[in-house]
N, CA, C and O atoms as CSV, one atom per row, in Angstrom:
chain,resi,resn,atom,element,x,y,z
A,1,MET,N,N,104.526,93.792,98.480
A,1,MET,CA,C,105.270,92.907,99.356
A,1,MET,C,C,104.531,91.575,99.434
A,1,MET,O,O,103.302,91.538,99.396
A,2,ASN,N,N,105.270,90.500,99.542
A,2,ASN,CA,C,104.723,89.155,99.588
A,2,ASN,C,C,103.892,88.954,100.853
A,2,ASN,O,O,104.154,89.585,101.877
A,3,ALA,N,N,102.897,88.080,100.784
A,3,ALA,CA,C,102.016,87.817,101.920
A,3,ALA,C,C,102.765,87.192,103.092
A,3,ALA,O,O,102.313,87.299,104.232
A,4,GLN,N,N,103.907,86.538,102.836
A,4,GLN,CA,C,104.669,85.912,103.912
A,4,GLN,C,C,105.652,86.877,104.572
A,4,GLN,O,O,106.372,86.497,105.496
A,5,VAL,N,N,105.682,88.114,104.104
A,5,VAL,CA,C,106.513,89.151,104.712
A,5,VAL,C,C,105.564,90.119,105.410
A,5,VAL,O,O,104.750,90.767,104.752
A,6,PRO,N,N,105.660,90.227,106.741
A,6,PRO,CA,C,104.738,91.112,107.454
A,6,PRO,C,C,104.871,92.562,107.014
A,6,PRO,O,O,105.958,93.015,106.658
A,7,SER,N,N,103.759,93.283,107.041
A,7,SER,CA,C,103.788,94.687,106.637
A,7,SER,C,C,104.371,95.571,107.731
A,7,SER,O,O,104.859,96.664,107.443
A,8,VAL,N,N,104.329,95.117,108.985
A,8,VAL,CA,C,104.916,95.856,110.099
A,8,VAL,C,C,105.787,94.895,110.893
A,8,VAL,O,O,105.348,93.806,111.265
A,9,LEU,N,N,107.021,95.302,111.149
A,9,LEU,CA,C,107.929,94.481,111.939
A,9,LEU,C,C,109.002,95.345,112.561
A,9,LEU,O,O,109.227,96.474,112.125
A,10,ASP,N,N,109.663,94.824,113.571
A,10,ASP,CA,C,110.809,95.487,114.177
A,10,ASP,C,C,111.998,95.141,113.296
A,10,ASP,O,O,112.578,94.064,113.426
A,11,ALA,N,N,112.360,96.048,112.402
A,11,ALA,CA,C,113.364,95.759,111.382
A,11,ALA,C,C,114.714,95.367,111.981
A,11,ALA,O,O,115.373,94.458,111.478
A,12,GLY,N,N,115.120,96.035,113.032
A,12,GLY,CA,C,116.398,95.702,113.663
A,12,GLY,C,C,116.416,94.276,114.171
A,12,GLY,O,O,117.386,93.547,113.962
A,13,TYR,N,N,115.355,93.881,114.832
A,13,TYR,CA,C,115.270,92.528,115.381
A,13,TYR,C,C,115.014,91.481,114.297
A,13,TYR,O,O,115.643,90.422,114.307
A,14,ALA,N,N,114.116,91.754,113.379
A,14,ALA,CA,C,113.683,90.767,112.397
A,14,ALA,C,C,114.650,90.597,111.229
A,14,ALA,O,O,114.636,89.554,110.576
A,15,LEU,N,N,115.488,91.594,110.952
A,15,LEU,CA,C,116.314,91.533,109.749
A,15,LEU,C,C,117.828,91.572,109.992
A,15,LEU,O,O,118.561,90.761,109.426
A,16,LEU,N,N,118.297,92.496,110.817
A,16,LEU,CA,C,119.742,92.656,110.965
A,16,LEU,C,C,120.422,91.381,111.445
A,16,LEU,O,O,119.959,90.724,112.377
A,17,ASP,N,N,121.525,91.048,110.794
A,17,ASP,CA,C,122.365,89.883,111.091
A,17,ASP,C,C,121.719,88.543,110.745
A,17,ASP,O,O,122.250,87.497,111.117
A,18,ARG,N,N,120.592,88.550,110.048
A,18,ARG,CA,C,119.971,87.293,109.596
A,18,ARG,C,C,120.676,86.786,108.348
A,18,ARG,O,O,121.167,87.571,107.537
A,19,GLN,N,N,120.721,85.475,108.202
A,19,GLN,CA,C,121.271,84.850,107.001
A,19,GLN,C,C,120.354,85.145,105.822
A,19,GLN,O,O,119.132,85.133,105.972
A,20,ILE,N,N,120.928,85.410,104.651
A,20,ILE,CA,C,120.153,85.629,103.429
A,20,ILE,C,C,120.280,84.378,102.578
A,20,ILE,O,O,121.390,83.929,102.289
A,21,LEU,N,N,119.148,83.813,102.178
A,21,LEU,CA,C,119.129,82.612,101.343
A,21,LEU,C,C,118.429,82.920,100.030
A,21,LEU,O,O,117.376,83.558,100.014
A,22,ASP,N,N,119.020,82.461,98.921
A,22,ASP,CA,C,118.380,82.683,97.625
A,22,ASP,C,C,117.260,81.667,97.419
A,22,ASP,O,O,116.948,80.899,98.329
A,23,SER,N,N,116.656,81.656,96.242
A,23,SER,CA,C,115.513,80.776,95.969
A,23,SER,C,C,115.888,79.303,95.986
A,23,SER,O,O,115.010,78.441,96.048
A,24,ASN,N,N,117.188,79.002,95.931
A,24,ASN,CA,C,117.666,77.613,96.003
A,24,ASN,C,C,118.231,77.284,97.379
A,24,ASN,O,O,118.912,76.273,97.551
A,25,ASP,N,N,117.948,78.139,98.358
A,25,ASP,CA,C,118.451,78.018,99.726
A,25,ASP,C,C,119.972,78.087,99.820
A,25,ASP,O,O,120.564,77.542,100.751
A,26,GLU,N,N,120.602,78.756,98.855
A,26,GLU,CA,C,122.043,78.992,98.898
A,26,GLU,C,C,122.299,80.238,99.735
A,26,GLU,O,O,121.661,81.271,99.531
A,27,ALA,N,N,123.230,80.142,100.670
A,27,ALA,CA,C,123.560,81.271,101.535
A,27,ALA,C,C,124.281,82.353,100.732
A,27,ALA,O,O,125.250,82.076,100.025
A,28,LEU,N,N,123.796,83.582,100.851
A,28,LEU,CA,C,124.379,84.708,100.129
A,28,LEU,C,C,125.123,85.670,101.039
A,28,LEU,O,O,125.834,86.550,100.556
A,29,GLY,N,N,124.974,85.519,102.323
A,29,GLY,CA,C,125.586,86.440,103.278
A,29,GLY,C,C,124.603,86.757,104.380
A,29,GLY,O,O,123.615,86.049,104.578
A,30,LYS,N,N,124.883,87.825,105.090
A,30,LYS,CA,C,124.017,88.256,106.190
A,30,LYS,C,C,123.527,89.677,105.934
A,30,LYS,O,O,124.140,90.441,105.188
A,31,VAL,N,N,122.418,90.006,106.565
A,31,VAL,CA,C,121.881,91.367,106.484
A,31,VAL,C,C,122.761,92.246,107.359
A,31,VAL,O,O,122.790,92.088,108.579
A,32,ASP,N,N,123.479,93.175,106.731
A,32,ASP,CA,C,124.392,94.043,107.465
A,32,ASP,C,C,123.815,95.420,107.758
A,32,ASP,O,O,124.203,96.062,108.734
A,33,ASP,N,N,122.896,95.873,106.922
A,33,ASP,CA,C,122.290,97.181,107.130
A,33,ASP,C,C,120.998,97.235,106.324
A,33,ASP,O,O,120.696,96.327,105.549
A,34,LEU,N,N,120.252,98.296,106.515
A,34,LEU,CA,C,118.974,98.452,105.822
A,34,LEU,C,C,118.907,99.822,105.165
A,34,LEU,O,O,119.415,100.808,105.700
A,35,GLU,N,N,118.280,99.868,104.008
A,35,GLU,CA,C,118.007,101.150,103.357
A,35,GLU,C,C,116.576,101.528,103.710
A,35,GLU,O,O,115.636,100.782,103.434
A,36,ILE,N,N,116.425,102.688,104.319
A,36,ILE,CA,C,115.127,103.139,104.817
A,36,ILE,C,C,114.652,104.341,103.998
A,36,ILE,O,O,115.449,105.195,103.611
A,37,ALA,N,N,113.357,104.394,103.745
A,37,ALA,CA,C,112.729,105.560,103.109
A,37,ALA,C,C,111.518,105.927,103.962
A,37,ALA,O,O,111.180,105.227,104.916
A,38,TYR,N,N,110.872,107.030,103.606
A,38,TYR,CA,C,109.705,107.495,104.360
A,38,TYR,C,C,108.539,107.711,103.412
A,38,TYR,O,O,108.701,108.236,102.310
A,39,ASP,N,N,107.349,107.292,103.862
A,39,ASP,CA,C,106.161,107.500,103.043
A,39,ASP,C,C,105.661,108.940,103.180
A,39,ASP,O,O,106.280,109.749,103.871
A,40,HIS,N,N,104.554,109.254,102.531
A,40,HIS,CA,C,104.037,110.629,102.525
A,40,HIS,C,C,103.584,111.108,103.903
A,40,HIS,O,O,103.406,112.309,104.110
A,41,LEU,N,N,103.395,110.181,104.851
A,41,LEU,CA,C,103.028,110.560,106.219
A,41,LEU,C,C,104.233,110.603,107.151
A,41,LEU,O,O,104.098,110.857,108.348
A,42,GLY,N,N,105.412,110.353,106.588
A,42,GLY,CA,C,106.623,110.386,107.391
A,42,GLY,C,C,106.940,109.089,108.109
A,42,GLY,O,O,107.822,109.057,108.967
A,43,ARG,N,N,106.231,108.012,107.770
A,43,ARG,CA,C,106.487,106.715,108.397
A,43,ARG,C,C,107.627,106.009,107.673
A,43,ARG,O,O,107.651,105.975,106.442
A,44,PRO,N,N,108.580,105.440,108.430
A,44,PRO,CA,C,109.706,104.756,107.794
A,44,PRO,C,C,109.304,103.371,107.283
A,44,PRO,O,O,108.435,102.709,107.851
A,45,TYR,N,N,109.955,102.955,106.201
A,45,TYR,CA,C,109.794,101.591,105.701
A,45,TYR,C,C,111.107,101.139,105.072
A,45,TYR,O,O,111.907,101.958,104.619
A,46,VAL,N,N,111.319,99.819,105.049
A,46,VAL,CA,C,112.550,99.255,104.508
A,46,VAL,C,C,112.412,99.130,102.999
A,46,VAL,O,O,111.479,98.499,102.503
A,47,VAL,N,N,113.338,99.732,102.275
A,47,VAL,CA,C,113.362,99.685,100.817
A,47,VAL,C,C,114.224,98.532,100.339
A,47,VAL,O,O,113.881,97.847,99.376
A,48,ALA,N,N,115.365,98.316,101.028
A,48,ALA,CA,C,116.302,97.290,100.583
A,48,ALA,C,C,117.157,96.800,101.743
A,48,ALA,O,O,117.334,97.479,102.754
A,49,ILE,N,N,117.673,95.605,101.556
A,49,ILE,CA,C,118.646,95.008,102.463
A,49,ILE,C,C,120.024,95.311,101.885
A,49,ILE,O,O,120.239,95.181,100.680
A,50,LEU,N,N,120.952,95.715,102.743
A,50,LEU,CA,C,122.325,95.974,102.322
A,50,LEU,C,C,123.229,94.931,102.972
A,50,LEU,O,O,123.072,94.607,104.149
A,51,CYS,N,N,124.175,94.410,102.192
A,51,CYS,CA,C,125.045,93.396,102.762
A,51,CYS,C,C,126.456,93.507,102.193
A,51,CYS,O,O,126.690,94.159,101.175
A,52,GLY,N,N,127.371,92.862,102.868
A,52,GLY,CA,C,128.768,92.878,102.459
A,52,GLY,C,C,129.577,93.889,103.246
A,52,GLY,O,O,129.033,94.622,104.071
A,53,PRO,N,N,130.883,93.927,102.989
A,53,PRO,CA,C,131.778,94.815,103.744
A,53,PRO,C,C,131.420,96.295,103.640
A,53,PRO,O,O,131.653,97.053,104.582
A,54,GLY,N,N,130.860,96.710,102.515
A,54,GLY,CA,C,130.485,98.112,102.354
A,54,GLY,C,C,129.360,98.525,103.275
A,54,GLY,O,O,129.210,99.707,103.583
A,55,ALA,N,N,128.561,97.556,103.724
A,55,ALA,CA,C,127.463,97.831,104.649
A,55,ALA,C,C,127.842,97.513,106.092
A,55,ALA,O,O,127.399,98.200,107.013
A,56,SER,N,N,128.654,96.483,106.296
A,56,SER,CA,C,128.998,96.091,107.667
A,56,SER,C,C,130.066,96.998,108.278
A,56,SER,O,O,130.068,97.221,109.489
A,57,GLY,N,N,130.968,97.519,107.455
A,57,GLY,CA,C,132.032,98.386,107.972
A,57,GLY,C,C,131.516,99.568,108.770
A,57,GLY,O,O,131.949,99.770,109.904
A,58,PRO,N,N,130.596,100.362,108.211
A,58,PRO,CA,C,130.072,101.494,108.974
A,58,PRO,C,C,129.380,101.078,110.278
A,58,PRO,O,O,129.402,101.829,111.254
A,59,ARG,N,N,128.772,99.901,110.302
A,59,ARG,CA,C,128.146,99.425,111.547
A,59,ARG,C,C,129.185,99.106,112.603
A,59,ARG,O,O,128.927,99.258,113.797
A,60,LEU,N,N,130.374,98.658,112.167
A,60,LEU,CA,C,131.445,98.347,113.120
A,60,LEU,C,C,131.982,99.616,113.767
A,60,LEU,O,O,132.317,99.641,114.951
A,61,GLY,N,N,132.056,100.672,112.953
A,61,GLY,CA,C,132.529,101.954,113.470
A,61,GLY,C,C,134.024,101.981,113.727
A,61,GLY,O,O,134.723,100.988,113.521
A,62,ASP,N,N,134.501,103.120,114.174
A,62,ASP,CA,C,135.891,103.356,114.557
A,62,ASP,C,C,136.882,102.902,113.488
A,62,ASP,O,O,136.562,102.871,112.299
A,63,ARG,N,N,138.082,102.553,113.929
A,63,ARG,CA,C,139.158,102.188,112.998
A,63,ARG,C,C,138.888,100.879,112.267
A,63,ARG,O,O,139.166,100.767,111.073
A,64,LEU,N,N,138.353,99.897,112.969
A,64,LEU,CA,C,138.093,98.603,112.329
A,64,LEU,C,C,137.101,98.763,111.191
A,64,LEU,O,O,137.327,98.238,110.101
A,65,GLY,N,N,136.022,99.470,111.419
A,65,GLY,CA,C,135.023,99.693,110.379
A,65,GLY,C,C,135.597,100.453,109.202
A,65,GLY,O,O,135.321,100.118,108.050
A,66,ALA,N,N,136.394,101.477,109.481
A,66,ALA,CA,C,137.024,102.256,108.412
A,66,ALA,C,C,137.991,101.388,107.617
A,66,ALA,O,O,138.070,101.515,106.395
A,67,TRP,N,N,138.721,100.514,108.288
A,67,TRP,CA,C,139.659,99.617,107.618
A,67,TRP,C,C,138.915,98.631,106.723
A,67,TRP,O,O,139.324,98.409,105.584
A,68,VAL,N,N,137.825,98.035,107.220
A,68,VAL,CA,C,137.033,97.086,106.431
A,68,VAL,C,C,136.527,97.754,105.160
A,68,VAL,O,O,136.634,97.184,104.074
A,69,VAL,N,N,135.979,98.955,105.286
A,69,VAL,CA,C,135.463,99.679,104.119
A,69,VAL,C,C,136.603,100.032,103.167
A,69,VAL,O,O,136.441,99.917,101.953
A,70,ALA,N,N,137.747,100.458,103.688
A,70,ALA,CA,C,138.884,100.833,102.835
A,70,ALA,C,C,139.391,99.639,102.032
A,70,ALA,O,O,139.668,99.773,100.840
A,71,VAL,N,N,139.516,98.488,102.658
A,71,VAL,CA,C,139.967,97.282,101.950
A,71,VAL,C,C,138.941,96.885,100.901
A,71,VAL,O,O,139.301,96.555,99.771
A,72,TRP,N,N,137.672,96.915,101.268
A,72,TRP,CA,C,136.603,96.572,100.322
A,72,TRP,C,C,136.634,97.498,99.112
A,72,TRP,O,O,136.538,97.034,97.976
A,73,ARG,N,N,136.766,98.799,99.344
A,73,ARG,CA,C,136.825,99.757,98.234
A,73,ARG,C,C,138.039,99.492,97.341
A,73,ARG,O,O,137.951,99.594,96.117
A,74,ARG,N,N,139.162,99.153,97.959
A,74,ARG,CA,C,140.391,98.900,97.202
A,74,ARG,C,C,140.243,97.667,96.314
A,74,ARG,O,O,140.749,97.648,95.192
A,75,LEU,N,N,139.558,96.646,96.805
A,75,LEU,CA,C,139.403,95.406,96.048
A,75,LEU,C,C,138.240,95.447,95.066
A,75,LEU,O,O,138.159,94.611,94.166
A,76,HIS,N,N,137.351,96.402,95.230
A,76,HIS,CA,C,136.162,96.473,94.376
A,76,HIS,C,C,136.531,97.013,93.004
A,76,HIS,O,O,137.398,97.879,92.892
A,77,HIS,N,N,135.880,96.509,91.955
A,77,HIS,CA,C,136.175,96.938,90.587
A,77,HIS,C,C,135.630,98.332,90.270
A,77,HIS,O,O,136.138,98.996,89.367
A,78,ALA,N,N,134.608,98.783,90.994
A,78,ALA,CA,C,134.026,100.111,90.751
A,78,ALA,C,C,134.866,101.190,91.438
A,78,ALA,O,O,135.511,100.928,92.453
A,79,VAL,N,N,134.854,102.370,90.893
A,79,VAL,CA,C,135.605,103.492,91.462
A,79,VAL,C,C,134.991,103.934,92.789
A,79,VAL,O,O,135.715,104.150,93.761
A,80,ASP,N,N,133.679,104.070,92.840
A,80,ASP,CA,C,132.980,104.493,94.053
A,80,ASP,C,C,131.845,103.505,94.322
A,80,ASP,O,O,130.687,103.805,94.031
A,81,PRO,N,N,132.163,102.327,94.876
A,81,PRO,CA,C,131.162,101.273,95.006
A,81,PRO,C,C,130.121,101.534,96.093
A,81,PRO,O,O,130.389,102.216,97.082
A,82,ASP,N,N,128.946,100.984,95.887
A,82,ASP,CA,C,127.888,100.979,96.888
A,82,ASP,C,C,127.791,99.567,97.457
A,82,ASP,O,O,128.172,98.610,96.782
A,83,PRO,N,N,127.287,99.415,98.688
A,83,PRO,CA,C,127.099,98.074,99.241
A,83,PRO,C,C,126.150,97.253,98.363
A,83,PRO,O,O,125.333,97.808,97.628
A,84,ALA,N,N,126.267,95.940,98.449
A,84,ALA,CA,C,125.338,95.069,97.735
A,84,ALA,C,C,123.933,95.362,98.249
A,84,ALA,O,O,123.708,95.448,99.457
A,85,ARG,N,N,123.000,95.514,97.328
A,85,ARG,CA,C,121.629,95.944,97.654
A,85,ARG,C,C,120.631,94.921,97.142
A,85,ARG,O,O,120.653,94.549,95.969
A,86,ILE,N,N,119.756,94.469,98.030
A,86,ILE,CA,C,118.690,93.531,97.667
A,86,ILE,C,C,117.359,94.221,97.936
A,86,ILE,O,O,117.022,94.472,99.093
A,87,PRO,N,N,116.595,94.534,96.885
A,87,PRO,CA,C,115.313,95.220,97.093
A,87,PRO,C,C,114.322,94.332,97.851
A,87,PRO,O,O,114.306,93.112,97.682
A,88,MET,N,N,113.516,94.954,98.670
A,88,MET,CA,C,112.553,94.208,99.490
A,88,MET,C,C,111.520,93.448,98.655
A,88,MET,O,O,110.951,92.467,99.133
A,89,HIS,N,N,111.269,93.884,97.420
A,89,HIS,CA,C,110.250,93.175,96.632
A,89,HIS,C,C,110.683,91.761,96.239
A,89,HIS,O,O,109.855,90.985,95.764
A,90,VAL,N,N,111.966,91.405,96.425
A,90,VAL,CA,C,112.393,90.033,96.148
A,90,VAL,C,C,112.495,89.195,97.423
A,90,VAL,O,O,112.890,88.031,97.370
A,91,VAL,N,N,112.141,89.782,98.565
A,91,VAL,CA,C,112.108,89.019,99.822
A,91,VAL,C,C,110.802,88.244,99.855
A,91,VAL,O,O,109.716,88.823,99.850
A,92,GLU,N,N,110.929,86.917,99.890
A,92,GLU,CA,C,109.749,86.050,99.860
A,92,GLU,C,C,109.175,85.820,101.251
A,92,GLU,O,O,107.962,85.880,101.451
A,93,ARG,N,N,110.062,85.557,102.215
A,93,ARG,CA,C,109.598,85.379,103.593
A,93,ARG,C,C,110.752,85.622,104.555
A,93,ARG,O,O,111.926,85.577,104.188
A,94,ILE,N,N,110.368,85.880,105.802
A,94,ILE,CA,C,111.338,86.129,106.852
A,94,ILE,C,C,111.024,85.201,108.007
A,94,ILE,O,O,109.925,85.241,108.559
A,95,ASP,N,N,111.984,84.364,108.377
A,95,ASP,CA,C,111.863,83.539,109.579
A,95,ASP,C,C,113.225,83.602,110.260
A,95,ASP,O,O,113.691,84.705,110.548
A,96,SER,N,N,113.875,82.504,110.527
A,96,SER,CA,C,115.216,82.574,111.107
A,96,SER,C,C,116.224,83.067,110.079
A,96,SER,O,O,117.364,83.381,110.421
A,97,ALA,N,N,115.803,83.135,108.822
A,97,ALA,CA,C,116.615,83.679,107.735
A,97,ALA,C,C,115.730,84.554,106.858
A,97,ALA,O,O,114.508,84.567,107.005
A,98,VAL,N,N,116.361,85.282,105.951
A,98,VAL,CA,C,115.632,86.077,104.971
A,98,VAL,C,C,115.691,85.299,103.660
A,98,VAL,O,O,116.767,85.101,103.096
A,99,HIS,N,N,114.528,84.861,103.181
A,99,HIS,CA,C,114.438,84.029,101.979
A,99,HIS,C,C,114.050,84.898,100.783
A,99,HIS,O,O,113.086,85.661,100.834
A,100,LEU,N,N,114.827,84.763,99.704
A,100,LEU,CA,C,114.564,85.537,98.498
A,100,LEU,C,C,113.808,84.714,97.468
A,100,LEU,O,O,113.864,83.485,97.478
A,101,SER,N,N,113.107,85.397,96.584
A,101,SER,CA,C,112.367,84.728,95.508
A,101,SER,C,C,113.204,84.601,94.245
A,101,SER,O,O,112.715,84.109,93.228
A,102,VAL,N,N,114.465,85.041,94.295
A,102,VAL,CA,C,115.359,84.996,93.134
A,102,VAL,C,C,116.625,84.228,93.482
A,102,VAL,O,O,116.955,84.036,94.652
A,103,GLY,N,N,117.325,83.793,92.442
A,103,GLY,CA,C,118.581,83.085,92.626
A,103,GLY,C,C,119.735,84.028,92.903
A,103,GLY,O,O,119.601,85.245,92.779
A,104,ALA,N,N,120.862,83.459,93.277
A,104,ALA,CA,C,122.055,84.243,93.617
A,104,ALA,C,C,122.507,85.130,92.467
A,104,ALA,O,O,122.969,86.248,92.698
A,105,ASP,N,N,122.383,84.658,91.249
A,105,ASP,CA,C,122.856,85.428,90.094
A,105,ASP,C,C,122.046,86.694,89.858
A,105,ASP,O,O,122.507,87.601,89.165
A,106,ALA,N,N,120.854,86.767,90.421
A,106,ALA,CA,C,120.005,87.953,90.251
A,106,ALA,C,C,120.285,89.012,91.313
A,106,ALA,O,O,119.628,90.053,91.339
A,107,THR,N,N,121.257,88.751,92.189
A,107,THR,CA,C,121.591,89.708,93.241
A,107,THR,C,C,123.004,90.238,93.044
A,107,THR,O,O,123.797,89.658,92.302
A,108,ALA,N,N,123.309,91.331,93.703
A,108,ALA,CA,C,124.645,91.929,93.630
A,108,ALA,C,C,125.570,91.366,94.704
A,108,ALA,O,O,126.709,91.817,94.831
A,109,THR,N,N,125.105,90.400,95.469
A,109,THR,CA,C,125.890,89.886,96.584
A,109,THR,C,C,127.047,89.006,96.145
A,109,THR,O,O,127.967,88.766,96.927
A,110,ARG,N,N,127.020,88.531,94.937
A,110,ARG,CA,C,128.031,87.585,94.461
A,110,ARG,C,C,129.294,88.242,93.928
A,110,ARG,O,O,130.282,87.545,93.697
A,111,ALA,N,N,129.303,89.536,93.725
A,111,ALA,CA,C,130.427,90.202,93.064
A,111,ALA,C,C,131.750,89.985,93.797
A,111,ALA,O,O,132.726,89.565,93.175
A,112,LEU,N,N,131.809,90.261,95.104
A,112,LEU,CA,C,133.057,90.088,95.846
A,112,LEU,C,C,133.425,88.612,95.929
A,112,LEU,O,O,134.598,88.257,95.810
A,113,HIS,N,N,132.440,87.759,96.132
A,113,HIS,CA,C,132.665,86.316,96.181
A,113,HIS,C,C,133.296,85.829,94.880
A,113,HIS,O,O,134.296,85.111,94.903
A,114,ASP,N,N,132.715,86.217,93.746
A,114,ASP,CA,C,133.227,85.798,92.436
A,114,ASP,C,C,134.621,86.367,92.182
A,114,ASP,O,O,135.478,85.677,91.631
A,115,TRP,N,N,134.856,87.625,92.580
A,115,TRP,CA,C,136.167,88.239,92.410
A,115,TRP,C,C,137.212,87.472,93.206
A,115,TRP,O,O,138.294,87.181,92.695
A,116,ALA,N,N,136.896,87.142,94.457
A,116,ALA,CA,C,137.847,86.407,95.307
A,116,ALA,C,C,138.148,85.031,94.724
A,116,ALA,O,O,139.296,84.589,94.747
A,117,LEU,N,N,137.123,84.345,94.199
A,117,LEU,CA,C,137.369,83.046,93.573
A,117,LEU,C,C,138.302,83.174,92.376
A,117,LEU,O,O,139.229,82.381,92.216
A,118,GLU,N,N,138.054,84.173,91.541
A,118,GLU,CA,C,138.845,84.333,90.316
A,118,GLU,C,C,140.276,84.788,90.599
A,118,GLU,O,O,141.219,84.253,90.015
A,119,HIS,N,N,140.446,85.760,91.480
A,119,HIS,CA,C,141.763,86.376,91.660
A,119,HIS,C,C,142.581,85.816,92.819
A,119,HIS,O,O,143.797,86.007,92.856
A,120,ILE,N,N,141.954,85.139,93.752
A,120,ILE,CA,C,142.700,84.645,94.912
A,120,ILE,C,C,142.643,83.121,94.997
A,120,ILE,O,O,143.669,82.447,94.901
A,121,VAL,N,N,141.437,82.587,95.179
A,121,VAL,CA,C,141.288,81.153,95.421
A,121,VAL,C,C,141.787,80.327,94.239
A,121,VAL,O,O,142.457,79.313,94.441
A,122,SER,N,N,141.476,80.738,93.011
A,122,SER,CA,C,141.875,79.953,91.842
A,122,SER,C,C,143.391,79.885,91.678
A,122,SER,O,O,143.895,79.002,90.984
A,123,ARG,N,N,144.120,80.801,92.304
A,123,ARG,CA,C,145.582,80.821,92.192
A,123,ARG,C,C,146.270,80.009,93.284
A,123,ARG,O,O,147.493,79.874,93.266
A,124,ILE,N,N,145.519,79.472,94.222
A,124,ILE,CA,C,146.090,78.652,95.268
A,124,ILE,C,C,146.367,77.270,94.681
A,124,ILE,O,O,145.466,76.644,94.123
A,125,PRO,N,N,147.601,76.792,94.801
A,125,PRO,CA,C,147.911,75.459,94.269
A,125,PRO,C,C,146.995,74.395,94.872
A,125,PRO,O,O,146.839,74.310,96.090
A,126,GLY,N,N,146.405,73.601,94.014
A,126,GLY,CA,C,145.511,72.536,94.458
A,126,GLY,C,C,144.074,72.950,94.615
A,126,GLY,O,O,143.217,72.116,94.907
A,127,ALA,N,N,143.787,74.234,94.427
A,127,ALA,CA,C,142.392,74.698,94.529
A,127,ALA,C,C,141.609,74.100,93.382
A,127,ALA,O,O,141.959,74.279,92.216
A,128,ASP,N,N,140.547,73.387,93.721
A,128,ASP,CA,C,139.731,72.732,92.712
A,128,ASP,C,C,138.274,73.077,92.960
A,128,ASP,O,O,137.764,72.873,94.062
A,129,HIS,N,N,137.609,73.592,91.954
A,129,HIS,CA,C,136.217,73.980,92.089
A,129,HIS,C,C,135.283,72.938,91.519
A,129,HIS,O,O,134.098,73.207,91.323
A,130,GLY,N,N,135.789,71.775,91.255
A,130,GLY,CA,C,134.952,70.710,90.711
A,130,GLY,C,C,134.084,70.103,91.777
A,130,GLY,O,O,134.140,70.491,92.944
A,131,ALA,N,N,133.278,69.145,91.368
A,131,ALA,CA,C,132.365,68.484,92.312
A,131,ALA,C,C,133.119,67.693,93.338
A,131,ALA,O,O,132.510,67.073,94.210
């Protein structure tokens, strides 16, 4: 883990709902959930950040959460998709946001964004992706 990422932190407070920024400070989304594992002594640690509708839906719970996950699954290209996962080893630092040491293209967070641009936004009359 990077020296700017503390080895011990309150994961719920320090990570959940924080903005995720890539190495170019481009916003990739928010931290919606965490993947936790346990070391040989039974102590929990964060393995990865999970983001997107596949991770936020279960946190919402009830019908709304189930609906969000169902729509996400329907629009996703994979048969049984997993939430976008960002391994902790690419987290460079944590402050008011979670800063990554890699660009957006090196993460799985762009898949739904790119799909929406290609299949929805690009078909809107007058939609222009130029400068």
